[in-house]
Backbone as JSON, one array per atom type, in Angstrom:
{
  "sequence": "XXXXXXXXXXXXXXXXXXXXXXXXXXXXXXXXXXXXXXXXXXXXXXXXXXXXXXXXXXXXXXXXXXXXXXXXXXXXXXXXXXXXXXXXXXXXXXXXXXXXXXXXXXXXXXXXXXXXXXXXXXXXXXXXXXXXXXXXXXXXXXXXXXXXXXXXXXXXXXXXXXXXXXXXXXXXXXXXXXXXXXXXXXXXXXXXXXXXXXXXXXXXXXXXXXXXXXXXXXXXXXXXXXXXXXXXXXXXXXXXXXXXXXXXXXXXXXXXXXX",
  "N": [[0.75, -1.18, 0.11], [0.63, 2.28, -0.82], [2.35, 5.09, 0.82], [1.24, 7.78, 1.47], [2.44, 9.91, 2.96], [4.97, 9.7, 2.34], [6.97, 10.9, -0.1], [8.4, 9.27, -1.98], [6.97, 6.99, -2.22], [4.53, 7.74, -2.83], [1.51, 7.57, -4.86], [0.55, 8.23, -8.32], [-2.68, 10.01, -8.7], [-3.91, 10.24, -11.08], [-2.72, 8.25, -12.66], [-3.4, 5.91, -11.23], [-5.99, 6.03, -11.42], [-6.39, 5.75, -14.45], [-5.19, 3.13, -14.42], [-7.21, 1.61, -13.09], [-9.61, 2.02, -14.73], [-8.53, 0.82, -16.94], [-8.28, -1.83, -16.25], [-10.89, -2.48, -15.79], [-11.75, -2.29, -18.36], [-11.07, -4.66, -19.45], [-12.49, -6.5, -18.22], [-14.74, -8.08, -19.59], [-17.61, -9.52, -21.13], [-17.18, -10.79, -23.45], [-14.45, -11.51, -23.33], [-14.61, -13.38, -21.13], [-16.25, -15.22, -22.46], [-14.6, -16.14, -24.6], [-12.51, -17.07, -23.21], [-13.53, -19.36, -21.66], [-14.42, -20.94, -23.73], [-11.68, -21.74, -24.65], [-10.9, -23.12, -22.33], [-12.6, -25.33, -22.59], [-11.56, -26.37, -24.89], [-9.13, -27.35, -24.12], [-9.81, -29.58, -22.65], [-10.46, -31.53, -24.43], [-10.24, -34.84, -26.03], [-8.7, -34.69, -28.6], [-7.08, -32.36, -28.42], [-5.59, -32.83, -26.03], [-4.22, -35.27, -26.83], [-2.75, -34.09, -29.02], [-0.9, -32.24, -27.67], [0.37, -34.1, -26.09], [1.63, -35.58, -28.1], [3.08, -33.54, -29.41], [4.99, -33.02, -27.31], [6.32, -35.53, -27.12], [7.56, -35.58, -29.68], [9.11, -33.39, -29.74], [10.91, -33.49, -27.71], [10.03, -32.64, -25.12], [9.58, -32.96, -21.64], [7.44, -35.47, -20.48], [5.43, -34.55, -18.73], [5.81, -31.89, -18.8], [8.03, -29.14, -18.36], [9.69, -28.75, -15.19], [10.09, -26.28, -13.4], [11.14, -23.33, -11.55], [11.05, -20.86, -12.56], [9.1, -19.56, -15.27], [10.27, -19.52, -18.54], [10.17, -18.69, -21.92], [11.31, -19.87, -24.8], [11.87, -22.73, -22.56], [14.87, -22.72, -20.75], [16.04, -25.07, -20.37], [15.4, -26.72, -22.5], [16.58, -28.39, -25.31], [16.35, -27.58, -27.95], [16.12, -25.08, -27.92], [15.91, -21.81, -29.52], [16.34, -22.77, -32.11], [16.22, -24.23, -35.57], [14.26, -26.24, -35.05], [12.69, -25.14, -33.06], [11.2, -23.15, -34.71], [9.89, -24.83, -36.35], [8.17, -26.08, -34.41], [6.66, -23.77, -33.55], [5.3, -23.27, -35.91], [3.55, -25.53, -35.88], [2.09, -25.0, -33.61], [0.99, -22.67, -34.48], [-0.84, -23.87, -36.4], [-2.56, -25.22, -34.74], [-3.89, -23.01, -33.55], [-5.26, -22.08, -35.59], [-6.97, -24.1, -36.27], [-8.59, -24.11, -34.19], [-9.7, -21.6, -34.43], [-8.48, -19.36, -33.12], [-6.63, -16.42, -32.25], [-3.34, -15.99, -33.37], [-1.06, -14.64, -32.4], [-1.9, -14.11, -29.89], [-3.04, -16.49, -28.46], [-1.07, -18.45, -29.03], [0.84, -18.24, -26.98], [-0.62, -19.22, -24.67], [-0.87, -21.89, -25.41], [1.72, -22.7, -25.52], [2.49, -22.34, -22.94], [0.93, -24.38, -21.73], [2.05, -26.64, -23.09], [4.85, -26.48, -22.61], [5.1, -26.29, -19.71], [2.89, -27.31, -18.59], [0.81, -25.66, -17.57], [-1.92, -23.8, -17.16], [-5.32, -23.32, -18.52], [-5.23, -19.67, -18.48], [-6.88, -16.48, -17.76], [-6.3, -14.12, -19.48], [-5.48, -10.66, -20.19], [-4.61, -9.36, -22.21], [-4.54, -7.97, -25.56], [-6.59, -9.54, -28.13], [-7.45, -11.55, -26.72], [-10.03, -11.58, -26.66], [-13.55, -11.22, -27.93], [-13.77, -9.06, -29.26], [-11.9, -6.26, -30.45], [-10.04, -3.42, -30.0], [-8.85, -1.23, -32.37], [-6.48, 0.97, -33.82], [-6.95, 2.0, -36.79], [-5.62, 3.8, -38.76], [-3.06, 3.88, -37.87], [-2.33, 1.22, -38.14], [-2.0, 0.98, -40.92], [0.15, 2.47, -41.44], [2.07, 1.56, -39.72], [2.38, -1.4, -40.51], [1.63, -4.78, -39.41], [3.09, -8.22, -39.25], [2.51, -10.5, -41.91], [1.28, -12.92, -40.99], [-0.04, -12.23, -38.46], [-1.65, -10.09, -39.48], [-3.18, -11.54, -41.19], [-4.7, -13.12, -39.41], [-5.92, -11.15, -37.82], [-7.73, -10.09, -39.86], [-9.16, -12.38, -40.46], [-10.36, -13.21, -37.91], [-11.3, -10.86, -36.87], [-13.09, -9.5, -38.85], [-14.79, -7.23, -39.06], [-15.42, -3.83, -38.46], [-16.05, -0.84, -36.59], [-15.74, 2.25, -37.56], [-14.66, 5.14, -35.74], [-15.43, 8.49, -34.96], [-13.25, 11.38, -34.14], [-14.96, 12.92, -32.66], [-17.03, 11.74, -31.64], [-19.13, 10.71, -29.03], [-19.5, 8.46, -26.09], [-22.19, 7.89, -25.8], [-23.04, 8.36, -28.43], [-21.58, 6.43, -29.87], [-22.58, 3.93, -28.77], [-25.3, 4.24, -29.37], [-25.23, 4.19, -32.23], [-24.21, 1.68, -32.83], [-26.35, 0.09, -31.63], [-28.63, 0.68, -33.37], [-27.71, 0.01, -35.8], [-27.2, -2.52, -35.59], [-28.35, -4.7, -36.86], [-27.22, -4.53, -39.39], [-24.71, -5.14, -38.88], [-24.88, -7.76, -37.7], [-25.76, -9.1, -39.93], [-23.56, -9.07, -41.61], [-21.81, -10.37, -39.89], [-22.85, -13.02, -40.12], [-22.63, -13.47, -42.79], [-19.62, -13.78, -42.86], [-19.29, -15.76, -41.05], [-19.74, -18.01, -42.36], [-17.27, -18.88, -43.18], [-16.2, -19.73, -40.76], [-17.56, -21.72, -39.62], [-17.31, -24.15, -38.37], [-16.28, -23.67, -35.77], [-17.0, -23.46, -32.31], [-17.1, -21.0, -30.68], [-18.61, -19.15, -28.39], [-20.83, -20.85, -28.39], [-20.43, -22.51, -26.45], [-21.39, -23.83, -23.62], [-21.05, -23.04, -20.25], [-20.7, -24.21, -16.86], [-21.61, -23.15, -13.38], [-18.47, -22.25, -11.79], [-17.98, -23.77, -9.43], [-19.59, -25.96, -9.74], [-18.58, -27.06, -12.23], [-15.98, -27.78, -11.37], [-16.73, -29.84, -9.54], [-17.94, -31.61, -11.41], [-15.62, -32.22, -13.11], [-13.86, -33.32, -11.23], [-15.52, -35.71, -10.81], [-15.1, -36.78, -13.44], [-12.41, -37.22, -13.54], [-12.17, -39.41, -11.86], [-13.51, -41.5, -13.02], [-12.91, -44.03, -13.75], [-13.3, -45.56, -11.4], [-15.67, -47.55, -9.39], [-19.11, -46.4, -9.34], [-20.37, -46.13, -6.9], [-18.19, -45.77, -5.16], [-17.15, -43.4, -6.22], [-19.34, -41.7, -5.37], [-18.8, -41.88, -2.62], [-16.44, -40.44, -2.48], [-17.29, -37.94, -3.31], [-18.89, -37.26, -1.22], [-16.96, -37.13, 0.96], [-15.25, -35.06, -0.15], [-17.05, -32.98, -0.59], [-19.03, -32.9, 1.37], [-22.06, -34.23, 2.97], [-24.52, -33.13, 2.26], [-23.84, -32.3, -0.34], [-23.51, -34.41, -2.08], [-24.22, -36.94, -4.63], [-26.41, -39.25, -6.33], [-25.61, -42.57, -7.66], [-26.83, -42.96, -10.25], [-26.99, -40.17, -11.27], [-24.42, -39.48, -11.06], [-23.33, -41.27, -13.05], [-24.55, -40.16, -15.37], [-23.38, -37.51, -15.41], [-20.68, -38.32, -16.13], [-21.1, -39.38, -18.62], [-22.1, -37.09, -19.97], [-19.75, -35.46, -19.86], [-17.7, -36.9, -20.96], [-18.58, -36.95, -23.69], [-18.41, -34.27, -24.13], [-15.72, -34.01, -24.2], [-14.82, -35.39, -26.28], [-14.49, -34.1, -28.84], [-14.44, -30.47, -29.82]],
  "CA": [[0.12, 0.1, 0.0], [1.24, 3.62, -0.93], [2.34, 5.96, 1.8], [0.99, 9.32, 1.06], [3.47, 10.88, 3.7], [6.56, 9.72, 1.92], [6.84, 11.21, -1.62], [8.95, 8.18, -2.67], [6.1, 5.91, -2.36], [3.18, 8.18, -3.27], [1.15, 7.1, -6.27], [-0.15, 9.21, -8.99], [-3.89, 9.7, -8.73], [-4.23, 9.94, -12.52], [-2.3, 7.0, -13.15], [-4.35, 5.08, -10.53], [-7.4, 6.06, -12.19], [-6.34, 5.04, -15.65], [-5.03, 1.57, -14.33], [-8.51, 0.94, -12.59], [-10.31, 1.97, -15.97], [-7.96, -0.18, -17.87], [-8.51, -3.25, -15.71], [-12.36, -2.54, -15.97], [-12.14, -2.41, -19.72], [-10.69, -6.0, -19.87], [-13.41, -7.47, -17.74], [-15.74, -8.17, -20.62], [-18.37, -10.75, -21.33], [-16.4, -11.4, -24.53], [-13.22, -12.18, -22.78], [-15.06, -14.75, -20.38], [-16.7, -16.26, -23.57], [-13.37, -16.79, -25.44], [-11.78, -18.01, -22.22], [-14.66, -20.7, -21.41], [-14.27, -21.78, -24.99], [-10.29, -22.32, -24.63], [-10.88, -24.07, -21.3], [-13.2, -26.39, -23.14], [-10.78, -26.97, -25.89], [-8.08, -27.94, -23.45], [-10.35, -30.97, -22.0], [-10.84, -32.49, -25.37], [-9.16, -35.79, -26.39], [-7.76, -34.22, -29.61], [-6.13, -31.43, -27.96], [-4.77, -33.4, -25.06], [-3.58, -36.06, -27.74], [-1.96, -33.2, -29.67], [0.01, -31.97, -26.71], [1.39, -35.4, -25.81], [2.43, -35.84, -29.39], [4.2, -32.51, -29.57], [6.03, -33.16, -26.22], [7.18, -36.51, -27.58], [8.27, -35.18, -30.9], [10.03, -32.32, -29.65], [11.75, -33.74, -26.64], [9.66, -31.91, -24.01], [9.06, -33.96, -20.74], [5.9, -36.11, -20.62], [4.53, -33.63, -18.01], [6.27, -30.48, -19.18], [9.31, -28.9, -17.48], [9.26, -28.47, -13.55], [10.99, -25.17, -13.02], [10.72, -22.3, -10.57], [10.71, -19.67, -13.49], [8.74, -20.07, -16.61], [10.75, -18.83, -19.5], [9.86, -19.18, -23.23], [11.39, -21.25, -24.61], [12.51, -23.07, -21.39], [16.36, -22.88, -20.9], [16.42, -26.61, -20.45], [15.12, -27.25, -23.69], [17.61, -28.68, -26.15], [16.02, -27.02, -29.15], [15.84, -23.53, -27.85], [16.45, -20.82, -30.59], [16.88, -23.4, -33.38], [15.14, -24.64, -36.5], [13.22, -27.04, -34.56], [11.6, -24.25, -32.44], [10.38, -22.71, -35.66], [8.84, -25.88, -36.8], [7.09, -26.12, -33.32], [5.88, -22.68, -33.7], [4.42, -23.44, -37.05], [2.57, -26.47, -35.51], [1.17, -24.27, -32.71], [0.05, -21.82, -35.26], [-1.81, -24.78, -36.99], [-3.59, -25.58, -33.71], [-4.78, -21.81, -33.24], [-6.09, -21.94, -36.73], [-7.82, -25.29, -36.1], [-9.76, -23.76, -33.2], [-10.2, -20.23, -34.6], [-7.94, -18.48, -32.14], [-5.57, -15.57, -32.88], [-2.02, -16.98, -33.18], [-0.37, -13.88, -31.69], [-2.34, -14.09, -28.52], [-3.2, -17.66, -27.94], [0.0, -19.35, -29.03], [1.69, -18.26, -25.61], [-1.38, -20.11, -23.77], [-0.63, -23.3, -25.8], [3.15, -22.99, -25.01], [2.31, -22.45, -21.47], [0.51, -25.7, -21.4], [3.05, -27.4, -23.68], [6.14, -26.6, -21.83], [5.09, -26.22, -18.27], [1.51, -27.95, -18.05], [0.37, -24.62, -16.91], [-2.93, -22.93, -17.85], [-5.42, -21.96, -19.01], [-5.27, -18.4, -17.85], [-7.65, -15.57, -18.1], [-5.4, -13.14, -19.87], [-6.16, -9.24, -20.45], [-3.96, -8.71, -23.47], [-5.34, -7.86, -26.84], [-6.75, -10.71, -28.81], [-7.98, -12.57, -25.9], [-11.53, -11.09, -26.31], [-14.18, -11.38, -29.17], [-13.63, -7.67, -29.79], [-10.58, -5.6, -30.38], [-10.02, -1.9, -30.48], [-7.77, -0.89, -33.32], [-6.22, 2.24, -34.6], [-6.8, 1.58, -38.27], [-4.65, 4.64, -39.49], [-1.74, 3.43, -37.4], [-2.12, -0.02, -38.62], [-1.59, 1.23, -42.34], [1.47, 3.16, -41.25], [3.02, 0.44, -39.11], [1.65, -2.86, -40.52], [2.01, -6.1, -38.62], [3.53, -9.19, -40.08], [1.43, -11.08, -42.71], [0.45, -14.02, -40.34], [-0.83, -11.57, -37.66], [-2.56, -9.35, -40.15], [-4.21, -12.5, -41.71], [-5.45, -13.57, -38.3], [-6.89, -10.0, -37.41], [-8.66, -9.99, -40.86], [-10.16, -13.5, -40.39], [-10.93, -13.33, -36.7], [-12.02, -9.42, -36.65], [-13.27, -8.96, -40.13], [-15.61, -5.99, -39.14], [-14.88, -2.6, -37.59], [-17.03, 0.42, -36.61], [-14.81, 3.5, -37.41], [-15.07, 6.11, -34.83], [-14.93, 9.84, -35.27], [-12.79, 11.94, -32.95], [-15.94, 13.76, -32.01], [-18.21, 10.86, -31.05], [-19.28, 10.39, -27.49], [-19.79, 7.14, -25.67], [-23.67, 7.71, -26.19], [-23.19, 8.38, -29.82], [-21.17, 5.08, -30.39], [-23.63, 2.92, -28.18], [-26.62, 4.54, -30.07], [-25.01, 3.95, -33.59], [-24.15, 0.14, -32.77], [-27.55, -0.46, -31.22], [-29.48, 0.98, -34.44], [-27.09, -0.44, -36.88], [-26.7, -4.03, -35.32], [-29.05, -5.52, -37.87], [-26.41, -4.6, -40.54], [-23.38, -5.68, -38.43], [-25.26, -9.0, -37.56], [-25.92, -9.62, -41.43], [-22.15, -9.17, -42.04], [-21.37, -11.42, -39.28], [-23.51, -14.26, -40.57], [-21.81, -13.79, -44.0], [-18.54, -14.23, -42.62], [-19.46, -16.94, -40.27], [-19.5, -19.32, -43.2], [-15.81, -19.41, -43.21], [-15.74, -20.2, -39.52], [-18.91, -22.54, -39.2], [-17.01, -25.38, -37.44], [-15.94, -23.25, -34.37], [-18.07, -23.18, -31.38], [-17.03, -19.87, -29.93], [-20.08, -18.57, -28.09], [-21.95, -21.82, -28.11], [-19.86, -23.25, -25.31], [-22.22, -23.58, -22.27], [-20.26, -23.59, -19.08], [-21.51, -24.29, -15.62], [-20.75, -22.35, -12.38], [-17.07, -22.74, -11.52], [-18.09, -24.87, -8.35], [-20.29, -27.28, -10.3], [-17.82, -27.66, -13.16], [-14.99, -28.36, -10.65], [-17.2, -31.11, -9.2], [-17.88, -32.6, -12.62], [-14.14, -32.6, -13.45], [-13.4, -34.49, -10.32], [-16.04, -37.1, -11.09], [-14.7, -37.47, -14.55], [-10.99, -37.7, -13.26], [-12.31, -40.58, -11.14], [-14.59, -42.13, -13.83], [-12.45, -45.51, -13.68], [-13.95, -46.19, -10.1], [-17.25, -47.78, -9.32], [-19.99, -45.45, -9.06], [-20.62, -45.97, -5.35], [-16.92, -45.37, -4.7], [-17.16, -41.81, -6.51], [-20.35, -41.11, -4.42], [-18.21, -41.64, -1.28], [-15.44, -39.5, -2.68], [-17.89, -36.69, -3.27], [-19.27, -36.92, 0.24], [-15.88, -36.71, 1.68], [-14.67, -33.77, -0.64], [-18.18, -31.66, -0.51], [-20.05, -33.04, 2.28], [-23.1, -35.13, 2.72], [-25.47, -32.26, 1.64], [-23.59, -32.23, -1.74], [-23.37, -35.69, -2.81], [-24.91, -37.35, -5.79], [-26.63, -40.75, -6.42], [-24.95, -43.27, -8.57], [-27.42, -42.69, -11.41], [-26.62, -38.83, -11.77], [-22.88, -39.57, -11.42], [-23.15, -41.84, -14.47], [-24.96, -39.06, -16.41], [-22.34, -36.46, -15.57], [-19.61, -38.98, -16.66], [-21.31, -39.65, -19.81], [-22.1, -35.78, -20.6], [-18.43, -35.06, -19.7], [-17.1, -37.7, -22.04], [-19.25, -36.38, -24.9], [-17.8, -32.85, -24.22], [-14.27, -34.07, -24.43], [-14.56, -36.13, -27.68], [-13.99, -32.89, -29.64], [-15.28, -29.19, -29.74]],
  "C": [[0.84, 1.23, 0.07], [1.26, 4.41, 0.34], [2.39, 7.24, 1.49], [1.89, 10.3, 1.82], [4.8, 10.76, 3.05], [6.33, 9.82, 0.33], [7.33, 10.16, -2.61], [8.05, 7.25, -3.24], [4.63, 6.31, -2.85], [2.81, 7.72, -4.63], [0.47, 8.41, -6.9], [-1.5, 9.19, -9.14], [-4.49, 9.39, -10.26], [-3.89, 8.61, -12.98], [-3.16, 5.74, -12.65], [-5.6, 4.95, -11.19], [-7.47, 5.42, -13.53], [-6.2, 3.54, -15.45], [-6.48, 0.88, -13.94], [-9.37, 0.94, -13.79], [-9.83, 0.87, -16.78], [-8.31, -1.46, -17.57], [-10.15, -3.44, -15.76], [-12.7, -2.92, -17.43], [-11.82, -3.9, -20.19], [-11.75, -6.96, -19.27], [-14.78, -7.46, -18.4], [-16.52, -9.47, -20.63], [-17.69, -11.68, -22.45], [-15.24, -12.05, -24.16], [-13.69, -13.45, -22.11], [-15.54, -15.8, -21.5], [-15.6, -17.06, -24.17], [-12.58, -17.59, -24.33], [-12.44, -19.34, -22.04], [-14.38, -21.56, -22.7], [-12.72, -22.54, -25.02], [-10.32, -23.42, -23.61], [-11.47, -25.42, -21.87], [-12.38, -27.39, -24.17], [-9.63, -27.88, -25.16], [-8.54, -29.26, -22.73], [-10.49, -31.92, -23.1], [-9.85, -33.59, -25.6], [-8.25, -35.3, -27.44], [-6.78, -33.39, -29.16], [-5.16, -32.09, -27.05], [-3.65, -34.49, -25.87], [-2.37, -35.27, -28.47], [-0.7, -32.87, -28.82], [0.96, -32.98, -26.35], [2.23, -35.63, -27.05], [3.5, -34.8, -29.64], [5.27, -32.73, -28.51], [7.01, -34.41, -26.57], [8.09, -36.15, -28.78], [9.24, -34.21, -30.83], [10.85, -32.27, -28.31], [11.59, -32.78, -25.36], [9.24, -33.03, -23.09], [7.71, -34.32, -20.69], [4.96, -35.19, -19.79], [4.97, -32.13, -18.11], [7.49, -30.33, -18.31], [8.81, -28.41, -16.21], [10.24, -27.41, -13.18], [10.36, -24.12, -12.31], [10.12, -21.19, -11.45], [10.35, -20.12, -14.78], [9.28, -19.23, -17.56], [10.35, -19.51, -20.88], [10.58, -18.99, -24.25], [12.08, -21.65, -23.31], [14.19, -23.12, -21.71], [16.87, -24.31, -20.84], [16.15, -27.48, -21.62], [16.07, -27.28, -24.73], [17.47, -28.01, -27.56], [15.81, -25.47, -29.24], [16.63, -22.73, -28.97], [16.92, -21.61, -31.78], [15.83, -23.63, -34.49], [14.05, -25.3, -36.08], [12.14, -26.26, -33.83], [10.75, -23.67, -33.34], [9.43, -23.65, -36.17], [7.74, -26.2, -35.7], [6.17, -24.93, -33.41], [4.89, -22.72, -34.87], [3.29, -24.4, -36.51], [1.57, -25.84, -34.63], [0.34, -23.36, -33.44], [-1.19, -22.68, -36.02], [-2.93, -24.96, -36.08], [-4.5, -24.23, -33.51], [-5.69, -21.78, -34.45], [-7.3, -22.95, -36.74], [-9.0, -24.93, -35.21], [-10.28, -22.26, -33.31], [-9.81, -19.29, -33.49], [-6.83, -17.65, -32.84], [-4.16, -15.95, -32.42], [-1.21, -16.07, -32.22], [-0.7, -13.91, -30.21], [-2.33, -15.52, -27.94], [-2.11, -18.89, -28.12], [0.73, -19.37, -27.78], [0.78, -19.16, -24.74], [-1.0, -21.44, -24.02], [0.76, -23.67, -25.46], [3.21, -23.11, -23.66], [1.95, -23.96, -21.05], [1.45, -26.76, -21.9], [4.14, -27.73, -22.79], [6.14, -26.82, -20.34], [3.55, -26.88, -17.55], [0.92, -26.76, -17.22], [-0.66, -23.74, -17.59], [-4.21, -23.76, -17.81], [-5.51, -20.83, -18.14], [-6.19, -17.29, -18.43], [-6.91, -14.28, -18.38], [-6.17, -11.91, -20.4], [-5.42, -8.67, -21.48], [-4.88, -8.68, -24.56], [-5.36, -9.03, -27.51], [-7.29, -11.79, -28.06], [-9.51, -12.35, -25.73], [-12.19, -11.23, -27.85], [-14.22, -10.07, -29.75], [-12.31, -7.12, -29.58], [-10.66, -4.04, -30.89], [-8.54, -1.94, -31.25], [-7.67, 0.57, -33.84], [-5.98, 2.04, -35.89], [-5.73, 2.41, -38.95], [-3.21, 4.13, -38.98], [-1.35, 2.08, -38.0], [-1.53, 0.02, -40.21], [-0.12, 1.73, -42.09], [2.38, 2.27, -40.56], [2.34, -0.87, -39.18], [2.39, -3.93, -39.67], [2.53, -6.99, -39.71], [2.31, -9.77, -40.75], [0.64, -12.17, -41.73], [-0.51, -13.2, -39.3], [-1.96, -10.69, -38.39], [-3.63, -10.3, -40.91], [-5.19, -13.02, -40.65], [-6.39, -12.34, -37.85], [-8.02, -10.04, -38.51], [-9.63, -11.24, -40.76], [-11.0, -13.59, -39.21], [-11.8, -12.03, -36.32], [-12.36, -8.69, -37.94], [-13.98, -7.53, -40.25], [-15.11, -4.93, -38.15], [-15.86, -1.53, -37.6], [-15.9, 1.41, -36.3], [-15.57, 4.67, -36.62], [-14.53, 7.5, -35.12], [-14.26, 10.45, -33.84], [-13.81, 12.69, -32.0], [-17.13, 12.86, -31.4], [-18.06, 10.45, -29.68], [-19.62, 8.93, -27.32], [-21.19, 7.02, -26.15], [-23.82, 7.59, -27.62], [-22.78, 6.93, -30.41], [-22.29, 4.07, -30.07], [-24.79, 3.15, -29.13], [-26.37, 4.02, -31.55], [-25.07, 2.33, -33.69], [-25.57, -0.34, -32.47], [-28.58, -0.44, -32.56], [-28.97, 0.33, -35.59], [-26.77, -2.02, -36.81], [-27.29, -4.97, -36.32], [-28.04, -5.68, -39.19], [-25.1, -5.38, -40.15], [-23.77, -7.28, -38.17], [-25.33, -9.74, -39.02], [-24.6, -9.99, -41.9], [-21.42, -10.38, -41.28], [-21.69, -12.88, -39.7], [-22.88, -14.65, -41.94], [-20.34, -14.44, -43.8], [-18.39, -15.57, -41.72], [-19.41, -18.27, -41.14], [-18.27, -19.75, -43.22], [-15.54, -20.09, -41.91], [-17.07, -21.1, -38.94], [-18.64, -23.65, -38.31], [-16.54, -24.91, -35.9], [-17.11, -23.05, -33.61], [-17.84, -22.02, -30.45], [-18.27, -19.12, -29.6], [-21.18, -19.49, -27.92], [-21.55, -22.69, -27.06], [-20.75, -22.91, -23.93], [-21.31, -24.08, -21.16], [-21.16, -23.43, -17.95], [-20.84, -23.31, -14.67], [-19.4, -23.13, -12.08], [-17.2, -23.98, -10.45], [-18.55, -26.19, -8.9], [-19.22, -27.99, -11.38], [-16.46, -28.28, -12.55], [-15.43, -29.79, -10.07], [-17.22, -32.08, -10.25], [-16.6, -33.08, -13.12], [-13.68, -33.49, -12.54], [-14.22, -35.73, -10.47], [-15.5, -37.73, -12.24], [-13.39, -38.02, -14.29], [-11.2, -39.01, -12.56], [-13.29, -41.66, -11.8], [-14.23, -43.7, -13.81], [-12.91, -46.24, -12.5], [-15.33, -46.58, -10.32], [-18.0, -46.6, -9.07], [-20.12, -45.03, -7.58], [-19.35, -45.4, -4.81], [-16.74, -43.68, -4.93], [-18.23, -41.07, -5.57], [-19.67, -40.82, -3.17], [-17.32, -40.66, -1.32], [-15.99, -38.02, -2.45], [-18.29, -36.09, -1.85], [-18.1, -36.37, 1.03], [-15.29, -35.41, 1.33], [-15.85, -32.54, -0.28], [-19.02, -31.81, 0.56], [-21.27, -33.69, 1.99], [-24.3, -34.5, 1.94], [-25.19, -32.18, 0.09], [-23.34, -33.34, -2.5], [-24.44, -36.02, -3.8], [-25.11, -38.91, -5.73], [-25.76, -41.26, -7.58], [-25.36, -43.03, -9.95], [-26.95, -41.19, -12.06], [-25.04, -38.86, -11.96], [-22.53, -40.16, -12.7], [-23.54, -41.01, -15.56], [-23.92, -38.1, -16.57], [-21.22, -37.14, -16.29], [-19.77, -39.05, -18.21], [-21.48, -38.35, -20.63], [-20.48, -35.34, -20.72], [-17.44, -35.78, -20.68], [-17.39, -37.26, -23.24], [-18.48, -34.98, -25.07], [-16.25, -32.85, -24.56], [-13.83, -34.85, -25.67], [-13.85, -35.04, -28.68], [-15.02, -31.62, -29.61], [-15.67, -28.82, -31.08]]
}
């Protein structure tokens, strides 16, 4: 906590105000939607199989590296800064494309899981949301690399250009009254991404999903044993009967087949 009596540790009220607003700007429904989608991806059998396969082929430990400091790529990895690393990057790019995720953003999340078995994380950087603020004029003057630009165009193909004189109410009013046009163009471009389920993933409350994950992790046990484990972990008031436990295992297995 800052000490207002000591100038050395005093904070700038304007900077604090900006930091608070910046944090609030990242707390969006769209960011949670995309995060939930990625969480579901990481539970699917194809994703888990791909991570195991990459670790085997690129000489990464079966459970990832176990180090105190996470560095990318890990210092212990023998292919650090080599042609092999470029090949791995290319495969991770392919995974992002497969799931409709922005390579610049989500490749770091996949690398975190691949190298350190760490994640998913709810990240606040650009590209981890279903919307993105862009300075279009600056992008023309300082263009990104082709891969990043291609991802921007594929995943964020529509833009609302904003005048320097538009107020918040002006922008909200414009979007509300023109959303039928925006929606029409979304549906047009969705034909290219019809196989992706972003926005269609239905997530349960965190407590319920953790319980379901716990049940699925113990699916190899007899249902009655799972019921006893649930009672021990969550209390008698929150246990489930063997029939419902079986239903949860069946639903979770179906969710994990593919997204």
